[in-house]
C-alpha positions as CSV (number, residue, x, y, z in Angstrom):
1,X,-47.5,-172.2,25.8
2,X,-44.6,-174.6,26.3
3,X,-41.0,-173.4,26.5
4,X,-38.6,-174.4,23.8
5,X,-35.0,-175.2,24.5
6,X,-32.7,-174.0,21.7
7,X,-30.0,-176.4,22.9
8,X,-32.1,-179.5,23.5
9,X,-29.9,-181.7,21.1
10,X,-26.8,-181.0,23.2
11,X,-28.6,-181.9,26.4
12,X,-30.1,-185.1,24.9
13,X,-26.6,-186.3,23.9
14,X,-25.0,-185.5,27.3
15,X,-27.9,-186.9,29.2
16,X,-27.7,-190.2,27.3
17,X,-24.0,-190.5,28.1
18,X,-24.5,-189.7,31.8
19,X,-27.4,-192.2,31.9
20,X,-25.3,-195.0,30.4
21,X,-22.4,-194.2,32.7
22,X,-24.7,-194.1,35.7
23,X,-26.2,-197.5,34.8
24,X,-22.7,-198.9,34.2
25,X,-21.6,-197.8,37.8
26,X,-24.9,-199.1,39.2
27,X,-24.1,-202.6,37.7
28,X,-20.6,-202.3,39.1
29,X,-19.1,-202.4,35.6
30,X,-16.2,-200.5,34.2
31,X,-15.6,-198.8,30.8
32,X,-13.3,-201.7,29.9
33,X,-16.1,-204.2,30.5
34,X,-18.4,-202.3,28.1
35,X,-15.5,-201.9,25.6
36,X,-14.7,-205.6,25.6
37,X,-18.4,-206.4,25.2
38,X,-18.7,-204.4,22.0
39,X,-15.3,-205.4,20.7
40,X,-13.4,-202.2,21.3
41,X,-10.3,-201.3,23.3
42,X,-11.0,-199.2,26.3
43,X,-9.3,-196.1,24.7
44,X,-11.5,-196.5,21.6
45,X,-14.6,-196.7,23.7
46,X,-13.7,-193.6,25.6
47,X,-13.1,-191.8,22.3
48,X,-16.7,-192.7,21.3
49,X,-18.0,-191.1,24.5
50,X,-16.0,-188.0,23.8
51,X,-17.6,-184.5,23.9
52,X,-20.7,-185.8,25.6
53,X,-21.9,-188.0,22.7
54,X,-22.3,-191.8,22.7
55,X,-21.3,-192.8,19.2
56,X,-22.4,-196.5,19.0
57,X,-23.8,-198.3,16.1
58,X,-27.1,-200.3,16.4
59,X,-25.5,-203.7,17.3
60,X,-23.2,-202.1,19.8
61,X,-26.1,-200.3,21.4
62,X,-28.2,-203.4,21.6
63,X,-25.3,-205.2,23.4
64,X,-24.9,-202.4,25.9
65,X,-28.6,-202.3,26.6
66,X,-28.7,-206.0,27.2
67,X,-25.7,-206.0,29.5
68,X,-27.0,-203.0,31.5
69,X,-30.3,-204.9,31.8
70,X,-32.3,-201.8,31.0
71,X,-36.1,-201.9,31.4
72,X,-38.4,-201.3,28.5
73,X,-39.3,-197.9,30.0
74,X,-35.6,-196.9,30.3
75,X,-34.9,-198.0,26.7
76,X,-37.8,-195.9,25.4
77,X,-36.7,-192.9,27.4
78,X,-33.1,-193.3,26.2
79,X,-34.2,-193.5,22.5
80,X,-36.5,-190.6,22.8
81,X,-34.0,-188.4,24.6
82,X,-36.0,-188.1,27.8
83,X,-33.5,-189.7,30.3
84,X,-32.3,-187.8,33.3
85,X,-28.9,-188.6,34.6
C-alpha cells in the first residue's frame, strides 16, 4: 500500500519555487531579470514568491517557462507537482 503524505500540497508549492529558482541560477539570471520579463518590479516578484508559493498567472508562467528554456519533461513535472529541487 502506498504511503500518503498529509502535507503534499505544501511540498509541491515549495518544490516548484525551488525548482524555478534553481533553473534561474542555472541560466545565470537574477530575480530582477524574471521580474522585468513578466512586467513586475523586483520587489513585487519577490512578494509573489513569498511563503514558498509561486503566484503567477498563466501568461507570466508561460514567459518564465520560455525564458528558462524548460524541456517538455520539466514542464510536465512542474505542472504535476513532481519536481525535485
